[in-house]
N, C-alpha and C positions, 0 to 999 in steps of 0.2 A: 568937402569937395568930392565930386563923383569921379571914381576911377574908371575910365572907359574900358580897360581890359577886364576888370572884375564885372562890370555891367554886361559886357559882351558874353563873358563866361556864364553869368547867371541866366541870360537869355538862351544860351546854348543848352544848358541843363534843362530849362523849362521845355524847350523844343524837343529834346531827347525824351522827356517824360511823356509828352503828348504822343510822339511816335511809338514809344514802348506801349503805351496804353492802347493805341490803335492796333498794334500788332498782336497784343496778348488778350484783348477783350473783345469778343465777338459782339456783345451787346452794344459796345461803344461804336463799333463799325456800323451796326444797324442804325443807331441814332444819327450818325453822320450822314448816311444814305437818305434817311427820312428827312433830315434837315435840308439836304440838297433838293429833294423833291418839293418840299414846302416852299423853298426859295424860288424854284422855277415856276411853280403854280402861282405864287404871289406875283411874280413878274407878269405871267400870262394874264391873270385877272386884273392887273394894275391896281392892287390894293393900295389904300392910302398910306402915306408915310407913317401916320400914327399907328395903323394896323400892322404895318411892316415892323415898326419898332416893338410892338407887343409880341409879334411872332419871333423876332430876334431875341427878346429877353427870355421867352419860354424855351426856345431852342438852346440858348446858353444854359439855362437852368437845368434842363435835362442832361446835357453833356457834362456840366460841372458835377451834378449829383452822381452821375455814373462814374466819373473819375474819382470822386471822394469814396464811393462805394468800393472801387477797385483798391484804392489805397488802404482803406480800413480792412478789407479782406486780406490783403498781403501782410499787413501789420499783425493781424490776429494769427495768421499762419506762421509768421516769424516768431511770435511769442510762444505759441503752443502747437504741438502736433497732435496732442491728445484731445479727446473729446471732452469739452467742458461746456456746461449749460450756458455759462456767461459768454463764451466765444460764439456759440450758436446764436445767442440773443443779439450780440453785436453785429454779426453778419446778417441776420434776418432783419433787424431794424435798418441797417444800412441799405439792404436791398429794397426794403419797404419804402425808404426815402425816394429811391429812383422810381419806384412804381407810382407813388403819389404824384411826383413831378411829371411823369409821362402821362398819366391819366388826366391831370390838370391841363397839360399842353394839348391833348386831344380835344378836350372840351372847349378850350379857347380856340383851337383851330376850327372846330365845327361852328362855333359862334361867328367867327370871322368869315369863313368861306361859304357858309350856307346862303347868304343873300346873293353872292356872286354866282353860285351854281344855279340857284333858282332863276336868276335873271338870264343866264345862259340858256337854260331849258325853255323858259317862257318865250324867248325870242328866236328859238330854233325853228327853221322852216319845216323840218320833218315832224314836228310835234303838232302842227296845225292841221286841223281836219277841214275838208271841203264844206 
């Protein structure tokens, strides 16, 4: 049976985790701002629901990987304050995970938005010559 008080408490902890990550991680804030811009541009261009779904998935992927990266870095810092090659590798691989997700999302964004941007420029009056 589900205990509503415990369920509410777990959601509260999760929300606190997101807020803490946003307050302490500059890169996560940047990802959220870029995500908001992508959503606004998607609405402006009226991308298809399928394309919006793809954009939503890659936005979530980047945000999730950034939060996992933050958690891994905090755990490594908790375990050791000394410089260890293994700790550096853990942090670098974790950071690389975010980089791969971000680059992939940019490529997907380019593939989705390019036709809309080209259509916008091809129909713009100021680009037509007499």
